[in-house]
C-alpha positions as CSV (number, residue, x, y, z in Angstrom):
1,M,-60.9,17.3,46.1
2,S,-63.0,16.9,43.0
3,R,-62.4,14.3,40.3
4,P,-60.9,16.8,37.7
5,D,-58.6,18.2,40.4
6,Q,-57.5,14.7,41.3
7,L,-56.8,13.9,37.7
8,V,-54.7,17.1,37.2
9,H,-52.7,16.3,40.3
10,L,-52.4,12.6,39.2
11,R,-51.3,13.7,35.7
12,E,-48.4,15.8,37.1
13,R,-47.2,12.8,39.2
14,I,-47.5,10.5,36.2
15,V,-45.5,12.8,34.0
16,R,-42.8,13.3,36.6
17,F,-42.4,9.6,37.1
18,A,-42.4,8.8,33.4
19,A,-40.0,11.7,32.6
20,S,-37.5,10.3,35.1
21,R,-37.3,7.2,32.9
22,I,-38.1,8.2,29.3
23,A,-38.2,11.4,27.2
24,V,-40.5,14.2,28.4
25,D,-42.7,14.3,25.2
26,R,-43.3,10.5,25.4
27,A,-44.0,10.8,29.2
28,E,-46.7,13.3,28.4
29,D,-48.2,11.0,25.8
30,L,-48.2,8.1,28.2
31,A,-49.7,10.2,30.9
32,Q,-52.6,11.0,28.6
33,E,-53.0,7.3,27.8
34,V,-53.0,6.4,31.5
35,L,-55.7,9.0,32.2
36,I,-57.8,7.6,29.4
37,V,-57.6,4.1,30.8
38,L,-58.5,5.4,34.3
39,E,-61.5,7.2,33.0
40,E,-62.7,4.3,30.8
41,K,-62.1,1.4,33.1
42,Y,-61.8,2.8,36.6
43,A,-64.3,5.6,36.8
44,H,-65.7,4.0,40.0
45,L,-62.5,4.9,41.9
46,H,-62.5,8.3,43.5
47,R,-59.9,8.3,46.3
48,L,-56.4,9.5,45.4
49,E,-54.9,6.7,47.5
50,D,-56.5,4.2,45.1
51,L,-55.7,6.1,41.9
52,V,-52.0,6.7,42.4
53,P,-50.7,3.1,42.7
54,L,-53.1,2.0,40.0
55,S,-52.0,4.8,37.6
56,L,-48.3,4.1,38.2
57,Q,-48.9,0.4,37.5
58,I,-50.7,1.2,34.3
59,L,-47.9,3.6,33.4
60,R,-45.3,0.8,34.0
61,F,-47.2,-1.5,31.6
62,K,-47.5,1.3,29.0
63,M,-43.7,2.1,29.3
64,T,-42.8,-1.6,28.9
65,A,-45.0,-1.9,25.9
66,L,-43.4,1.3,24.4
67,L,-39.9,0.0,25.0
68,R,-40.8,-3.4,23.5
69,K,-42.2,-1.7,20.4
70,A,-39.2,0.5,20.0
71,H,-36.9,-2.5,20.3
72,R,-39.0,-4.5,17.9
73,R,-38.7,-1.7,15.4
74,G,-35.0,-1.4,15.9
75,E,-35.1,2.1,17.3
76,S,-33.0,1.1,20.3
77,T,-30.2,-0.3,18.1
78,S,-30.1,2.4,15.3
79,V,-27.0,4.4,14.8
80,S,-27.1,8.0,13.8
81,V,-25.5,8.7,10.4
82,D,-23.8,11.7,12.0
83,D,-21.8,9.3,14.2
84,W,-20.3,7.5,11.2
85,P,-16.7,8.3,10.4
86,V,-16.1,10.3,7.3
87,V,-14.3,8.2,4.7
88,D,-12.4,9.7,1.8
89,P,-13.9,8.2,-1.3
90,T,-10.7,8.4,-3.3
91,P,-8.5,5.3,-2.9
92,S,-5.0,5.6,-1.4
93,P,-2.0,5.6,-3.8
94,E,-1.2,2.1,-2.6
95,A,-4.7,0.9,-3.5
96,Q,-4.5,2.6,-6.8
97,A,-1.2,0.9,-7.6
98,E,-2.5,-2.5,-6.5
99,R,-5.6,-2.0,-8.7
100,R,-3.4,-1.2,-11.7
101,E,-1.3,-4.3,-11.1
102,Q,-4.5,-6.5,-10.8
103,L,-5.8,-5.0,-14.1
104,A,-2.5,-5.6,-15.9
105,H,-2.4,-9.2,-14.5
106,L,-6.0,-9.7,-15.7
107,A,-5.3,-8.3,-19.2
108,T,-2.3,-10.7,-19.5
109,A,-4.4,-13.7,-18.3
110,M,-7.2,-12.7,-20.7
111,A,-4.8,-12.6,-23.6
112,A,-3.6,-16.1,-22.8
113,L,-7.1,-17.5,-23.1
114,G,-8.4,-18.9,-26.3
115,D,-10.5,-17.0,-28.8
116,R,-13.8,-18.7,-27.8
117,C,-13.2,-18.0,-24.1
118,R,-12.4,-14.3,-24.8
119,E,-15.6,-14.1,-26.9
120,I,-17.7,-15.7,-24.1
121,M,-16.3,-13.3,-21.6
122,R,-16.9,-10.3,-23.9
123,L,-20.5,-11.4,-24.5
124,K,-21.2,-11.9,-20.8
125,L,-19.7,-8.5,-20.0
126,Q,-22.2,-7.1,-22.5
127,G,-25.0,-8.6,-20.5
128,R,-26.0,-11.3,-23.0
129,T,-27.8,-14.3,-21.7
130,F,-26.5,-17.9,-22.2
131,A,-29.2,-18.5,-24.8
132,E,-28.0,-15.4,-26.8
133,I,-24.4,-16.6,-26.4
134,Q,-25.5,-20.1,-27.7
135,S,-27.0,-18.6,-30.9
136,H,-24.1,-16.2,-31.4
137,L,-21.5,-19.0,-31.1
138,G,-23.6,-21.6,-32.9
139,A,-23.5,-24.1,-30.1
140,D,-25.8,-27.2,-30.4
141,S,-26.9,-27.1,-26.8
142,L,-27.2,-24.6,-24.0
143,N,-25.4,-27.0,-21.7
144,T,-22.4,-26.8,-24.1
145,V,-22.3,-23.1,-23.4
146,Y,-22.5,-23.6,-19.7
147,T,-19.6,-26.1,-19.9
148,W,-17.5,-23.8,-22.1
149,D,-18.1,-20.9,-19.6
150,H,-17.2,-23.1,-16.6
151,R,-14.0,-24.2,-18.3
152,C,-13.1,-20.7,-19.4
153,R,-13.6,-19.3,-15.9
154,Q,-11.5,-22.1,-14.4
155,Q,-8.7,-21.5,-16.9
156,L,-8.8,-17.7,-16.1
157,R,-8.8,-18.5,-12.4
158,D,-5.7,-20.7,-12.9
159,L,-3.9,-18.1,-14.9
160,M,-4.7,-15.4,-12.4
161,Q,-3.2,-17.6,-9.6
162,G,-0.1,-18.3,-11.6
163,R,-0.9,-22.0,-12.3
164,P,-0.4,-23.4,-15.8
165,S,-3.7,-24.2,-17.5
């Protein structure tokens, strides 16, 4: 049997062996890689009895490397988006009622805060920085604004939890 005929026969065996363990398209790619290694490094081997075990060993190494690479990339742990459950984006009536109650409770607590605290909260919600809040409120130091903010948040937290401030 000539060398090209041996390689054709060997390629079929390699593909069958690899396809029994991984996807067929990858098995064909790996078979090509194994044949390239055989041609580049083992051109001196001519007997099929020598080539078959060697090619299967090279294939095992290549498959192990392929699986490691897939695991490293997270391909083995990925989840298809199609498998995710469909969630209704609209909240349930209970969740809507709970949200309304929380907002009413927050509005009551905000009304119980002092004018400076409400102003600090309003400015923070507008996205102002602490330096801008300092100049707006006329505070002497930036640390003063930090302290006011901390105290206001603590007071709001206490009011939301029903504790007297």
